C-alpha atoms as one frame of an Amber mdcrd trajectory, in Angstrom:
protein
 241.902 -74.225  62.515 240.382 -71.239  64.341 239.789 -73.427  67.390 243.471
 -74.313  67.492 244.472 -70.661  67.133 242.070 -69.626  69.883 243.430 -72.332
  72.187 246.988 -71.282  71.472 246.128 -67.639  72.138 244.544 -68.512  75.492
 247.637 -70.526  76.503 249.933 -67.668  75.535 247.867 -65.155  77.528 247.907
 -67.406  80.591 251.673 -67.851  80.348 252.162 -64.086  79.982 249.947 -63.491
  83.006 252.016 -65.885  85.104 255.246 -64.194  84.054 253.895 -60.718  84.756
 252.534 -61.780  88.135 255.975 -62.917  89.219 257.766 -59.889  87.802 256.493
 -57.630  90.593 258.911 -57.218  93.472 258.072 -57.180  97.171 258.916 -53.483
  97.219 256.465 -52.808  94.362 253.690 -54.635  96.175 254.344 -52.834  99.460
 254.454 -49.443  97.730 251.168 -50.079  95.893 249.477 -51.293  99.085 250.283
 -48.165 101.113 247.127 -46.584 102.440 245.027 -49.713 101.893 243.226 -50.153
 105.196 240.474 -52.545 104.116 240.313 -55.762 102.115 238.525 -53.941  99.262
 241.228 -51.253  99.084 243.983 -53.882  99.192 242.416 -55.917  96.408 241.878
 -52.753  94.376 245.563 -51.855  94.787 247.106 -55.306  94.211 244.470 -57.500
  92.607 243.516 -60.967  93.790 246.068 -62.603  96.111 248.000 -65.691  95.057
 246.773 -67.529  98.158 244.229 -66.960 100.937 244.310 -68.846 104.235 241.535
 -68.459 106.791 241.324 -69.124 110.511 238.075 -67.838 111.977 237.815 -64.088
 111.336 241.504 -63.856 110.372 242.605 -64.134 106.753 246.164 -64.308 105.480
 246.520 -62.943 101.957 249.758 -63.896 100.207 251.013 -62.151  97.083 253.858
 -63.819  95.198 256.668 -61.540  94.042 259.801 -62.103  92.005 261.944 -61.886
  95.163 259.683 -63.592  97.717 256.173 -63.110  99.102 254.254 -60.289 100.751
 251.748 -61.442 103.364 248.882 -59.366 104.766 246.770 -60.286 107.794 243.166
 -59.185 107.583 240.896 -59.251 110.628 237.253 -58.683 109.810 237.548 -56.086
 107.058 240.724 -54.351 108.278 244.249 -54.916 106.989 246.213 -55.222 110.230
 249.735 -56.332 109.358 252.107 -57.055 106.512 255.230 -59.188 106.341 257.603
 -60.331 103.640 259.463 -63.557 102.998 262.418 -64.228 100.768 262.946 -67.295
  98.602 265.651 -68.443 101.078 263.193 -68.342 103.991 260.802 -70.649 102.124
 263.560 -73.253 101.729 264.396 -73.039 105.449 260.754 -73.712 106.412 260.613
 -77.050 104.513
């Protein structure tokens, strides 16, 4: 019985985490990331990214938001650029 309750609790926490992760808006993410000039500062401000893509020394960190994505380019240890996408733009790319 306690195993079932523990499993159910874990599932509920995971579902809540997914909902909370998507409840942040692009504007919230951008505001929280202001002043983050390194990968450590960015991760401290926003947490782990939803996706990381790498090409040589360049990393693209993508954070999912309720109204699209916020993408940061990181070269070496420096955050060099940010961009946003909307849900409509994702559909156009497919």
